[in-house]
Phi, psi and omega in degrees: 000130179256111176208164183281110180294328182299329181286338182277328183282124180295155183295328180261021179290150182295329182296325176291323178297317179300316180298318181294318181296314181297322180290337177276340184285149175275105185249032183298319181292321178293319180296318180292321180291322182289325182280348183270007182284343176086003179236156179288121184292139177291324183218140180294149187296330180293313177296321179299317181294323176301315180298312183298312184294320180293318179296319179294325178291339179264003181080020177259105187250329187280142187297323180291324177288327175294320176300315178298320177300317181294328184277321193240355181260134180299324179294325175295319177295326178295316180293317183290331178063040179089357180279160182290139179290134178287153176272173187295326180292323177293322177296319178298317180296321179293320178296323177294322177293324180292341183301330180278348187231009184296318180296324177295323178296318180294317179298318179296319179295319180295323178295324175295319177298322180291321177296323181275359176082021179272335176222153174242348176061021176286328183232133176248133175253114190248138176203164181226157176213156179258131178237133186292141177281162176279003177291157177296147187285338186245039179247034187282148171232121185257139181299315183298321179293318180296313182294323179294313180292325177296318179293319180297317180294319180297316179296323180293319180291323177300320179289318183292318184266359177069038180277161178299148184296330183271015183294140178276171180297319180296320180294320179294315180297319180295322179292322178297319179296317179296318180295323179296318179296321179297314180294321179296317178294324178297316178296324180289318181294318182275001179050050180282128180267123180282137181237153181218159174094176182289140178092357179247140180251122181283144175284164180295325179297319179294321179297317178296319180299311183291324180294312181293324178295320178296318179297316179299318180294322179291317177299318179295320179295319179296317179297320180295319177301312182292326178293315179293328182286327182064233180266003180280171178257356181197163171200167182259141180292332183261352172212094190296336181275347182278140178245144181282122184230159176275124187252154173286325178276097186244106184289340179257355177056038180227023179068032185290143175276140180230152174292126186206173174235146176266108184265127179255132177237141174243129182242151175206128182062029180072010176249146176279121184246352181206143180222136175213143174255143181226149175267359180268134180285340181263139179286347189303320186261016182258343186295313183297308179296328180294314179290326175299328179287324186267335185301321179302328182268324187242006189302327182289337183262332188293136176226321187236140175239121182245126182210168180270186187293342181292348181257004186280124173196159178297324179297316180291320177299314180296324179295314180296322178295321179294327181271007180059041178247135180278129183268125170243069182250126181290122178300144182293337179260014185298314181280326184294316186289348177276348181283154182294324182296328178285322180292332181266359180282108184287348180274353179282142181298325182295338182264007177257162178268133179253126176260105187293324182293329179260350182056053178222157172254143181249123181275183183295329180277001180085006178279153181261134172259105185273151180283131178256209182285135177290152182237138178264133176241145182231127181278173180296334180274357178099001181285134182249130180233152180257127181248129177269143181235129176239131187225142172238128182250023181244036186260359188298318182255015183285132180289344181260009186299319183294329178278324188278317186264111178226094180241149180283315189278332185226090184293324184264033180294143182256008177218149180262134181222136174235141182227139177198160177259115182297324179294318179296317180296324178293316178295322180295318178297320179293318179294322178294320176296324179296313184286342179272349177287169180299316178295322180293322178297317178295323178296319179294322177296316181292326179295316181293329181275314187277307184292309180287331177294329178296321178289329176295318177294325181292310186274311183274318183291309182260355177070028181267093183245354180207140181291156180253348183238169178241150182093146184299320182300312182288325180295312181295320178300318180296318180293324178297317178296321176295320178298321176297321177297318178296319178297320178296321177297317180294317180296318179296321178295320179296318180294318179296324181270004178058041177267112182260339183275165177288133182288120177211121182271145182231158180291131178279152182290000000 
């Protein structure tokens, strides 16, 4: 049937919005990368990007389904403008090319939103979620198992070859290599013929050769495992960048660990403005690298960072203070200290009297907890913090000892000790005051709606619950494209509803 597709598409249709947005974006890097492939392109990159973004906004992620959309959907024909529909392999190649420029596309789109007054980027609402990798679930490699087997093999070789007890792993491996070369040369000089199978008897030289070769291969495999693992405690054999994490979506209902990535999203004005992938299951160590990624593009506008209790640490507080950013981070003890059991716990530092002139805490029995030697703590990222320690050694005959002293490792301890970081407590008090202010209450409301709402749109709205690619680079690129699709849906909804102001929710009276 020959008819004008343009007449069928409504003027306020989302497909027209996608085309307008892509044509406004600066795609110089994408154009240069696409033209440098050395082959005649089936479809120009601008039209290709329109197809990809519109399909992602509709929850169409697989290349074969995108190909079907281009062939049989009127909206696909509108975007192509009479050009031939690309096949699924061409679509895959284009998506792989976009992996190097996906973050630039998101930044460019956010700048357009800022120009049009949809976001101001003064406040970022940050949250994270775990999404399962496409790696097999039972391909785990654990650090403890590798290190244990490596140590057992090293001790066994030290005993077999008569090496000194204090030999290091490198010395043992080097000695095994030298011994292997000697046996190999011996077999070559004596022209020993290796035999295999039933009915053949191996010589001692062949047995030594095979044994040393096996040991060398095992040492090499252990080193390779630890190298791929890096600072992590696990990785997947079929997706080396995936780390085994505890997921909420548990198909066996037994708290099973699955290969996954920790995806961080930053929202502003109900739009996703930042995406980062992490191999750490905890959000605690993701805030600094995430902001380091976004500050070059948005640093002049950023003022407030809103996050949940999973991001609270002295290192993060200090980082935000150094960058002149106001922290609206909910303290991890915010809910706990409001409970009656916490208020009645005489062993808590908050329930003791502090004498500033003597620098001591006074417990319920009137005993003094004097300050001892300060202790330095160092995090995995290298951050050093100072911890103050206050101790009372007169608790042996105290009638309140059972209530006051509650330690995991030493139930029968005869002294009370409290430890805390004064710098951390100061930052925590300031952050708590921030979230309790009128502006802080509104920020918390927006964080729960915008940051967590973005994951709801991702998983429930678009059905994106498991990655389709392997490796961190491809995974992050895919999420960025999905984030662009979500942003296009939100922008189209705002235009239809004639919403011109920045979306910000406030506490109702």
